[in-house]
C-alpha positions as CSV (number, residue, x, y, z in Angstrom):
1,M,-0.1,-0.5,0.2
2,G,1.6,3.5,-1.3
3,L,1.5,6.7,1.3
4,T,-1.1,8.7,-1.2
5,L,-4.0,5.0,-1.0
6,A,-3.1,4.9,2.8
7,L,-3.7,8.7,3.4
8,I,-6.7,8.5,1.8
9,L,-7.9,4.9,4.1
10,F,-7.7,6.7,6.7
11,V,-9.1,9.9,5.8
12,V,-12.2,7.3,4.6
13,S,-12.4,5.3,7.4
14,L,-11.9,8.1,10.1
15,A,-14.7,9.8,9.1
16,A,-16.9,6.4,8.9
17,L,-15.8,6.1,12.5
18,V,-17.5,9.5,14.1
19,I,-20.8,8.6,10.9
20,A,-20.7,5.3,13.0
21,S,-20.8,7.3,16.3
22,D,-23.0,9.5,15.9
23,W,-25.2,7.3,15.0
24,F,-24.9,5.4,17.6
25,I,-24.7,8.4,20.8
26,S,-28.0,9.8,19.3
27,S,-29.7,6.3,19.1
28,A,-28.4,6.4,22.9
29,E,-29.7,9.4,24.3
30,K,-33.7,8.5,23.0
31,I,-33.0,5.4,24.4
32,G,-32.0,7.5,27.9
33,T,-34.3,10.0,28.0
34,Y,-36.7,7.7,27.6
35,I,-35.7,5.9,30.0
36,G,-35.7,9.3,32.6
37,I,-32.4,9.3,32.7
38,P,-30.5,13.3,33.8
39,S,-28.7,15.1,31.0
40,F,-25.7,15.8,32.6
41,V,-26.5,12.1,34.0
42,I,-27.4,11.0,29.8
43,G,-24.2,13.1,29.0
44,V,-21.5,11.8,31.0
45,T,-22.4,8.2,31.4
46,I,-24.2,6.8,27.1
47,V,-23.2,9.9,25.2
48,A,-19.7,9.4,26.9
49,F,-19.1,5.9,26.3
50,G,-20.2,6.8,22.6
51,T,-18.3,9.7,22.0
52,S,-15.4,7.6,22.8
53,L,-16.2,3.7,20.5
54,P,-13.9,5.1,18.2
55,E,-11.0,5.3,20.9
56,L,-11.8,2.2,22.4
57,A,-12.9,0.4,18.9
58,T,-9.2,1.9,17.5
59,S,-7.2,0.7,20.9
60,I,-8.7,-3.2,20.7
61,A,-7.8,-3.1,16.8
62,A,-3.5,-1.7,17.7
63,V,-3.5,-4.6,20.4
64,T,-4.3,-7.2,17.7
65,S,-2.4,-5.6,15.5
66,G,1.2,-5.4,17.3
67,T,1.0,-1.8,17.2
68,S,0.0,-1.4,21.1
69,E,2.2,1.3,22.1
70,I,-0.7,3.4,20.3
71,V,-3.1,2.8,23.2
72,I,-1.7,4.8,25.8
73,G,-0.8,7.6,23.5
74,N,-4.5,7.1,21.7
75,V,-5.8,7.3,25.8
76,I,-4.1,10.6,26.7
77,G,-4.7,12.3,23.6
78,S,-7.9,12.3,23.7
79,N,-8.0,13.2,27.1
80,I,-5.9,15.9,26.6
81,T,-8.1,16.6,23.4
82,N,-11.6,16.1,24.8
83,I,-10.0,18.6,27.5
84,L,-8.6,21.5,26.0
85,L,-9.8,21.8,22.5
86,V,-13.1,19.9,22.8
87,L,-13.9,22.0,26.6
88,G,-12.0,25.2,25.0
89,L,-14.4,24.8,21.8
90,A,-17.6,24.8,23.0
91,A,-17.1,27.7,25.8
92,F,-15.5,30.0,23.1
93,L,-18.2,29.1,20.6
94,G,-21.4,28.2,23.2
95,G,-20.8,31.2,24.8
96,K,-20.5,31.5,28.8
97,M,-21.5,27.8,29.9
98,K,-23.5,27.3,32.9
99,I,-22.7,24.1,34.9
100,D,-25.9,23.9,36.7
101,F,-24.6,20.5,38.5
102,D,-22.3,20.1,41.8
103,V,-19.7,18.6,39.3
104,M,-16.7,18.8,42.2
105,D,-19.5,16.6,44.5
106,I,-18.5,13.4,43.3
107,D,-17.7,14.1,39.6
108,M,-14.5,15.9,39.2
109,P,-12.7,14.2,42.6
110,L,-13.5,11.4,40.4
111,L,-12.4,12.3,37.5
112,F,-8.9,13.4,39.8
113,G,-8.9,10.0,40.5
114,S,-8.6,7.9,37.4
115,A,-5.7,10.5,36.2
116,F,-3.4,10.1,39.0
117,L,-4.8,6.2,39.3
118,L,-3.3,6.4,36.0
119,Y,-0.3,7.6,36.3
120,F,0.4,5.8,38.6
121,A,-0.3,2.5,37.2
122,L,2.2,3.3,34.2
123,Y,4.8,4.5,36.3
124,D,6.2,1.1,35.9
125,L,6.4,2.0,32.4
126,Q,3.7,-1.7,31.7
127,F,0.3,-2.0,32.3
128,T,-0.9,-5.5,34.2
129,L,-3.7,-7.7,33.7
130,I,-4.6,-6.9,37.4
131,E,-4.0,-3.2,37.1
132,A,-6.8,-3.6,33.8
133,T,-8.9,-5.7,36.3
134,I,-8.6,-2.6,38.4
135,F,-9.8,-0.6,35.9
136,I,-12.7,-2.8,35.2
137,I,-13.9,-2.2,38.4
138,A,-13.4,1.4,39.0
139,L,-15.6,1.7,36.1
140,I,-18.2,-0.5,36.9
141,V,-17.6,2.1,40.4
142,F,-18.5,5.1,38.0
143,L,-21.2,4.1,36.2
144,L,-23.1,3.0,39.2
145,N,-23.4,6.0,40.9
146,S,-24.3,7.7,37.6
147,F,-27.1,5.5,36.7
148,T,-28.6,5.5,40.5
149,R,-29.0,9.0,40.5
150,K,-32.8,10.4,40.3
151,K,-34.4,10.5,37.4
152,V,-36.2,13.9,36.8
153,N,-37.5,13.5,33.1
154,D,-41.6,11.5,33.2
155,K,-41.2,9.2,30.1
156,D,-45.1,10.2,28.8
157,K,-43.4,13.5,27.7
158,C,-40.6,11.7,25.9
159,N,-41.0,9.7,22.5
160,K,-40.9,6.4,22.8
161,P,-38.4,5.2,20.4
162,D,-39.0,3.0,17.8
163,A,-37.2,0.4,15.7
164,K,-34.6,2.2,13.5
165,T,-33.2,3.6,16.5
166,Y,-32.5,0.3,17.7
167,V,-31.2,-1.1,14.1
168,M,-28.8,2.5,14.1
169,L,-27.6,1.5,17.5
170,L,-26.6,-1.5,16.2
171,L,-25.5,-0.6,13.1
172,G,-23.7,2.8,14.5
173,A,-21.9,-0.4,16.5
174,T,-20.8,-2.7,14.0
175,L,-19.5,0.1,11.5
176,V,-17.1,1.7,14.1
177,Y,-15.5,-1.6,14.3
178,F,-14.8,-1.6,10.8
179,G,-13.8,2.0,10.4
180,A,-11.6,1.2,13.6
181,T,-9.9,-1.2,11.8
182,Y,-8.5,0.0,8.9
183,T,-8.0,4.0,10.7
184,I,-5.3,1.7,12.9
185,K,-4.0,-0.7,9.6
186,A,-3.8,3.0,7.3
187,M,-2.7,4.9,10.1
188,T,0.6,1.5,10.7
189,E,1.9,2.0,6.8
190,I,1.7,6.2,7.1
191,A,4.5,6.0,9.8
192,T,6.0,3.2,8.6
193,V,6.4,5.1,5.2
194,M,7.0,8.4,6.7
195,A,8.9,7.0,10.1
196,I,7.0,8.5,12.4
197,D,6.8,6.4,16.1
198,P,3.6,5.6,16.1
199,H,2.6,6.2,19.6
200,I,3.3,10.3,18.4
201,I,0.9,9.6,15.5
202,A,-2.0,8.3,18.4
203,L,-1.1,11.2,20.6
204,G,-1.8,13.7,17.5
205,A,-3.8,12.5,14.6
206,V,-5.3,9.1,16.2
207,A,-6.5,11.4,19.3
208,L,-7.1,14.2,17.3
209,G,-9.9,11.5,14.4
210,T,-11.3,9.4,17.1
211,S,-12.4,12.6,19.6
212,L,-14.9,14.1,16.3
213,P,-17.8,13.0,17.9
214,E,-17.3,14.5,21.6
215,V,-16.3,17.8,19.5
216,V,-19.3,18.0,18.0
217,V,-21.9,16.4,20.4
218,S,-20.7,18.7,22.9
219,V,-20.6,22.0,20.7
220,K,-24.3,20.9,19.5
221,A,-24.9,20.9,23.2
222,A,-22.8,24.3,24.5
223,K,-24.8,26.1,21.5
224,A,-28.4,24.6,22.6
225,G,-27.8,25.6,26.2
226,N,-28.1,22.2,27.4
227,H,-24.6,23.1,29.4
228,G,-24.7,19.7,31.3
229,M,-24.6,17.4,28.7
230,A,-21.5,19.1,26.9
231,I,-19.4,19.1,29.8
232,G,-20.5,15.6,31.2
233,N,-19.4,14.7,27.6
234,V,-15.8,15.8,28.3
235,L,-16.1,14.7,32.1
236,G,-17.0,10.9,31.5
237,S,-15.2,10.7,27.9
238,N,-12.2,11.3,29.4
239,M,-13.5,8.5,32.3
240,F,-14.4,5.9,29.8
241,N,-11.1,6.3,27.9
242,T,-8.6,6.4,31.6
243,F,-10.9,3.1,32.9
244,A,-12.3,1.3,29.7
245,V,-10.2,2.3,26.0
246,M,-7.5,2.1,28.6
247,S,-8.4,-1.9,30.5
248,I,-10.3,-3.9,28.1
249,P,-7.6,-3.9,25.3
250,R,-5.5,-4.8,27.9
251,F,-7.7,-8.1,27.9
252,F,-6.5,-8.8,23.7
253,G,-2.6,-9.0,24.7
254,D,0.3,-7.0,26.0
255,I,0.4,-2.8,26.1
256,K,3.6,-2.0,25.1
257,I,4.0,2.4,26.9
258,P,6.5,4.2,26.0
259,E,9.4,6.3,28.5
260,E,8.4,9.5,26.9
261,T,4.7,8.3,28.5
262,L,5.7,9.6,31.9
263,T,8.2,12.7,31.0
264,F,5.5,14.9,29.0
265,D,2.2,13.0,28.3
266,T,0.6,11.6,31.3
267,P,2.3,15.1,33.5
268,F,0.4,17.4,30.6
269,M,-2.4,14.8,31.1
270,L,-2.5,15.9,34.6
271,A,-2.2,19.5,34.0
272,A,-5.2,19.6,31.9
273,T,-6.8,17.9,34.6
274,I,-6.2,19.8,37.3
275,L,-6.3,23.3,35.6
276,F,-10.4,21.6,34.6
277,G,-11.6,21.3,38.0
278,M,-10.3,24.6,38.9
279,I,-12.3,26.1,35.8
280,C,-15.0,24.5,37.1
281,L,-14.9,25.8,40.8
282,T,-17.1,28.9,39.8
283,R,-19.6,26.7,37.9
284,K,-19.4,28.6,34.6
285,I,-16.7,28.8,32.0
286,S,-16.4,31.3,30.1
287,K,-15.8,32.3,26.1
288,W,-12.5,33.3,27.5
289,E,-11.1,30.3,29.6
290,G,-11.7,28.4,26.5
291,A,-9.6,30.5,24.4
292,M,-7.4,29.3,26.5
293,L,-7.9,25.5,27.2
294,I,-7.6,25.9,23.2
295,I,-3.9,27.8,23.5
296,F,-2.9,25.2,25.6
297,Y,-4.1,22.6,23.0
298,L,-2.1,24.2,20.6
299,F,1.2,23.9,22.5
300,F,1.2,20.8,23.2
301,L,0.3,20.0,19.5
302,S,3.4,22.0,18.8
303,Q,5.5,19.7,21.5
304,L,4.0,16.9,19.3
305,A,5.5,18.6,16.0
306,E,8.5,19.1,17.4
307,K,9.2,14.8,18.0
308,I,8.6,14.3,14.6
């Protein structure tokens, strides 16, 4: 496969990932609304899982194809992209975002815990099956906390999902799988031809591509005034990335952890996570705070460019 064909395959398969994720998210959101799940909880669980499907699918494909170093780059790169670019764009384009849900009570401490747990799990440059199991348990705890919250919607006021909704849910999940498989195949070819470390491509191009669903969902939600879903999507996506995208692929094979993960990548992710928490202390995110987050993301990309 030549470079041109690989680039075309990369763009097409990544586009399929984004479109299929949108189908899955829309269907899951309709089902969640009908069940009576609050807007923030839908964002932090159902929508967050849907928008994290590309990361999960590409990470599993990476392990099974022998390029497991992509996994950690995908997880950390996506977490950084979600906070700095997704949240930044949502605040900058959607105007001042008001947080009507106390994220500092449970959700933000859980996010901090997930980020620091990931850092210490990677400290020895290994990610064992025992650690993967612990991450799965942490994910279950997070989901139980989210879904046991009080339901606020009335089923009678919501449209009952039809058969098409469930078909689109399954079709979206299927296309995500195939899109991820060919994205990794194309990316591996590009990295080989251009002599670029796949880990760097995962931190930048793949993380950005697989975070496009988060960008679309959060910006749309912010512009519509649904700030709870926009912020919940970012917070929940990072939780899923850390606990699910990092752990599930480990059961398909070993995950290689590059040394630079601990020198810049993970510390930068921790800093972005703490910055996220500090911004949420006032329970509102201004347009200019969004601009600051975007500037931090541009700095992150400049650091990756220096490594190429």
